[in-house]
C-alpha angles and dihedrals in degrees: 000000000000124000140180116251118213107222117164108177112116121231118235117204100192111111098193092091096053100076113094136157130024123344124253117255118265114287088232088059094049095043095050092166089069118087127193107252112247087212089078120080124235113247114264134193092253088058091054089046089055094051090049088055089057100041134042112260094255090054092066122071114188117173122155092183107138096201105086091204088064102032121103086209096067096092088057097040098051128062128230097257090049093235100112130045132170132195103233118151097194135061122179125200111197119188099195139041092240090060092052088051092054092046097050093042088055095044091048092051092045097041094240113155119228139199120206111218133187126169090337091231094128120120104203099065093253095129096046131076119255092203127353101319118153112257117224106195118195099198093111092054091080109135127127099224099192146337128204108205092195101051094027092230116148120192111201143168115259092247097060108123114239095235092046090057090048091051089049092051096046099081089048091055096249137110139195116266090229132070124184136170086239094052092123092063111016118099133225093240092055092044089055094044092055095034087235115211113191136169102316103042091121088061104038103020124226131305093268086076101035101047108086097180145353138211108214133178109217121218093262091055096259111146110224103203105197099143094143118170093194121114092204123042119143098174104131130302117001093236097179089069090067092065098043103096095003091116094221095301095119103036143323117276110224102166137027132199105205130188106220124196127226113275110252115248090202122053124168129178131191133179121207134198114218136177102222143012087250086063090050089057093046091050090050094051090048090049091054089050098047103030101028109151096025097049105110104165143011116185132173139191136172130242093262088061091047094050095045090053090051092049100043114019106020105032094144097047124096119240104262090217121044100202115086110239142175094226141022133199131200118199127182133193126200123190146126104257115061096191093048093045094046090050092054092046093049091051091050094048091049090051096051090048096047088048089053089237091125123025101195141008149168132218123207114238101198144003094278092056091045089057091045094053092048089058092071089062102032099049095055093098091047090053093051093047091049088052099061141284104354126214112196131187133189113194135155133210144137107319092237089064099047100101094029086073090055093047093047090048093051091048091048094055094036091055089054091048092241101115130088140037112336092016133105093265122039140155091041108186138181125197140131151119113323092182093068104023095252116148126192118200116187130179140167120234130191114262123325101301103158092198088061091049093047091050092056092045092054093050096048098042094043089050092050094048093046091054093047093253131131127261090219128028101172112344099073134232099270113157093307095074105023090101090063096050094094091056097050101036127059121239092252090053094049091045090055090047091052090048091053092047092049092048095052100029107027093163091049098227099136114096095322125201091034144102099355117049122223100018097124090059087068096050 
């Protein structure tokens, strides 16, 4: 009934090779309603001279070249999905917290706007300039400061790459409580700043629970040393929570104290073929019943996603499941006793087959096959990016509604004659994390017509808000969704957000134009 599928292609997590073709127009051109605040100073030579007095020469990139094809700043101005692009001429690479402090103190005094940037794998434009803001890139702050192999607490620089930390923890028997498709290039500071979710949130929870402390440089240069390694500390306000998910609008994260769980000694993975999203839900409920404490991930994707991956990113691989199906699910278990876990998984798989919930499936037999099966889920974004201009959405809602959004969107664009090969919208995909109600919709569009992009934004976000969902589950607000914040947050909520922003960043230099609307009006 179930079989192992031998798939040998290795999965590469680096996103730097994915961008191809022409660059998107400047964000400031597409978002014409945004205006550069005249409160911010234009960069001058004396500013550049100051930064070069703080940093080594090779840690300062200054390039005023206006042609993005020739500019060394283009990789830092543009985002991975090629949907957002700024016009900064300066990128700084500090290596120490004290350098960040000097930089921000100067920028705050001189009214120079800044954008904190990590691995630049975000998809909402939060890590890229809107206009000419100075980029402070943390990639050279990449030291693992300490690790306690009794408590499992790791203290690291913000620029440590997620996968690098996991590799460091492996010989100690620990792992990071976060796993992303971009793990080979995303950084811990950026993960914290966007409150990244990932594939195993249903097992380990989000970063609000796993981050024990932060080191943050405030806009005026003050170093907030809150790198606690304690799991229990009730002394006053839990200040670190302000910066988790703040997307660099309140300060720049330079250090992270992270609670890491034990690495599982038993990992099992199965892929199922199912006929409907109702069956996906039934399989998920049964998985929670039968696998309970060892269930670590439950992912789903549709046939359009499967076929595009086969066409674009895994053309030489064999389909792991022979039967054609409308939906696929990938479920993972993590535990400490292989025989026990395997027995539970076998019983679960037999039950979903006997109940006609799933009609085919495959179980990975070793680590190589586990990696190979994960590719069918993790390379979906790569496939869509390689296929043209990629629209990507990250929304959350009641699990029952996840695929209804995809169906309604397809009907909406089909009825207008805009969906399908040769039309404005094509390669329309639905996939995501069933375990935490997080849906990803991705589609290709022709060219860089912002009216087309805005039209799709409006449909997706209106649908999410109408159905009491969230317009962002794990990718952040950035500049892409800030215009919708007044629709999904109440006035008291926004007023409190603005008050916090003004209290910590009264001059408004930190990542302006993003996350909270209207804050520059108060500066």
